[in-house]
N, C-alpha and C positions, 0 to 999 in steps of 0.2 A: 746667207744671213747669219749674223752672229748669234750665238746662243749663250745662255748662262751669264749674260753680261750683268755686272754689278750695277745696281741703281741706287747707290748709297745716298745720293742727295734727295732721292724720292722716298726714303724711308720715313714716313710721317705717321707713326702709330696714333690711332684715335685714343684719346684719353678715356679712362673708364667712366661710364655714364651713371654708375651708382656707387654708393658708399661701400656696398658689399664687394663689388669688383675691385675697388681701390684697396680695401683691406686685404683681399686675397692676393693682389699684386704685391703689396708690402710684405706679406708673410712669405710668399714664394721667393721674392728677391733677397730677403734677409736671412734665409736659411740655405741659400745656394752657394756652393763653392765658387770662388771668383772666376775659375777657368771653365765653368760649366755654361754652355750656351744652348738655348732652345731655338730650334729652327722650325718654322711653320711650313707645311706643304699644303698648297691649295691649287685651285684651278677650276676648270669647267667639267661637266659630266663627259665621260668617255675621252678624256685627254691623256690618261695614263697615270693618274695620281697613285693608284694602288701598285702599279708596276714600279714606280719610283720608290714608294715606301718599302716594297720587298727588296729592292736593290740596296737601300741603306741598312735594312735588317741583316742582309747577308754580310755587310761590312761590320757587323757586331754592334750597331747602334740601336738603342731602344727606340721604338716607334709607337706612339700612342695614337690610335685610330678612332676618331669620333664615330664613324659609321659602325665599327665593330662593337663599340660600347653600346650604341643604340640598338644594335642587333641583339646583343645579350640581354638588354633591358626588356626586350619584347619576347623573351623565352616564355613558353607556356607556364602559367601559374604565378608569374611575378606580379607585383603591384602594377607596374606599367602595362603589362599584358591585360590585366583585368580592367583597368581604366580604358584602354584602347578598345577592347571588345564592347564594353558598355556604351561607349560613345559612337563607335562605327558599326555596331551590331555584329551578329554572327555571320553576316554575309561575307566578312573578310576571312573567315576561317577555312582551313583545309579539312578534309575528312578526319584527320587525326587530331583536330582541334588546335593545331598550330596556326599562326597568322600567315595568310598568303600575302607575302610582302609585295608582290607585283600588283595585286588587287588594291592593297592599301596605298601604294605609291600612286597608282592611277587616280584614286579618289582625291588625294591631297594635292597632286600637281595640277589638277584641273579645277580646283576649288580653293581659293585663298582662305576662306573661313575654316574649311576643314583642315587645311595645312596649319593654321594657327592653333587649332585644337590639339593636333598631334604634337606640335612644338611645345605647347604648354605642358604636356605630359612628359616629354622626353628631355628638353633642353637643360633644365636645371640639374637633372640627375646625371646627364652626360658630363656637364661641366664639373660637377662634384667629383665624379670618378676620374676625370682627366687631371684635376688638381691633386687628387690623392696619389695618382701614378707619378705625376711630376715630382712630388715631394719624395716619393720612394726612390726614384732614379737619381735625384739630386743628392740624396743622402749616400747613395752608392758611388758618388763622384764620377758619373759618366761625363765625359768631355762634351759630347754632342747628344742632344735629345731631340727627336723629331716629333712634331705634332701634325698628324694628317687630318686636316679639318676642311672639308669641301666648302663650307659656308663661313669660313674664317672672317672675311670682311663683312659679309651680310650680318653676322652676329657680333661684330665689333670686338673680336678677340685678339686683335693685333698686340695688345698689351702683354700677352703671354709670351711673345716671341722677341728674340734678339735680331732675327732676320727672317725673311719670308721668301720661299720659292714658289713661283707660279708655274704650273705645268699647263702649257697652252697648245692649241691645235686649231687649224682652220675649221669653220663650222661644217664644211662639206665632209671633212674627215670625221668629225664627231658624229654626224648623221649616219655615215656609212658604218662606223663602228657599232652604233646603237642598233642599226638594222641587221648587220651581219652577226654580231655576237650576242645580242639580247633579244633579237626577233621583234623589234619594235617597228611600227609603221613610221613613215616619214613625218606625218603629222604629230604622232606621239613624241617622236624624237625632238622635234622642234619645240613642242610644249615644254619638255624637260629642260631644254637649253635656255629657253626664254624665261623660265622660272627663276633662273639664277642671274646674278650680276653679270653684265657683259664682260667677256674676257679682256677686252682692251682696258677696262677700268681696273681690273685686278692686276694686270701687268704693270700699270702705272703705279700702283700702290705697293708693289713687291720689290724686294731687294734684288732678286734674281729671276730671270725668265728662261724657261726651257721650252723650246719649240719642238714638240713631239709629233712630227708629221711624216717621219721616214721609217727606217727599219729599226729593229731592236739593237742592232750593232751601232747604228748612229746614236741612238739614245744612250747606249752604254758608254760611248766615248764622251758624250756631253756630261754625263753624270760623273765620270772619272775626273774630268777637268774641274767640275764644280766641287766635288768632294775634296780635292786637293786644296782648293781655295778656302773652303769653310773650315777645314781642319787646321788652318793656320790661326793659332790662338790670338796673335797680335792683330790679325785682320778682324776677327770677330770682336775683339775688344774695342777696336776703332768704331765698329758698327754700334756697339752698345753706348759709346760716348755720344753718338749723335742723338740718342734718345733723351 
């Protein structure tokens, strides 16, 4: 099966749904060097997004990770921490008063209303930090900047990107990884997978698709081929013109 295939004709970014998003897009685009391109990394849970992000970091590219920002926002004592504890109670705390993220995740992924409450606390703050980092890296004239956003399509953040990479894997592989590496039951693994947009839909919306179902060596070869393609300034320029 082919991998990393360009889907240029399927790059249809969703227009910003608020004036705030539109203004942010205008600001980011007009302060960016012409040869700087922003590439989104998304996919499903346990498909290998973090592995891919680390690979690009090793190539010297800045990677802005939404999950890492959210993790920092929930550090003990922060505004987000206090709001989260107030809403979800002290039952989510470890003995050292830090948030037990596994407990919190279980609560929100099995209860849509609870999930919305957590998103209300975190999403605006995560986006603000992401935009600040984007501005910083663009000022430094990096040619490629990567945005690792698991829920990129769900949160309509396509407008931030010149191209999007979807990291995909068969559901069976996702379940096995969640069971073996995170100690989750099959039911919990399926709940986490079903809480996200189906991978087939993310693949259709993406510019590139990487099928990560084999060895690390196989993934490494696919990423080498993709990196060569997206490092071509003229190619990325043609992507941007489609927008």
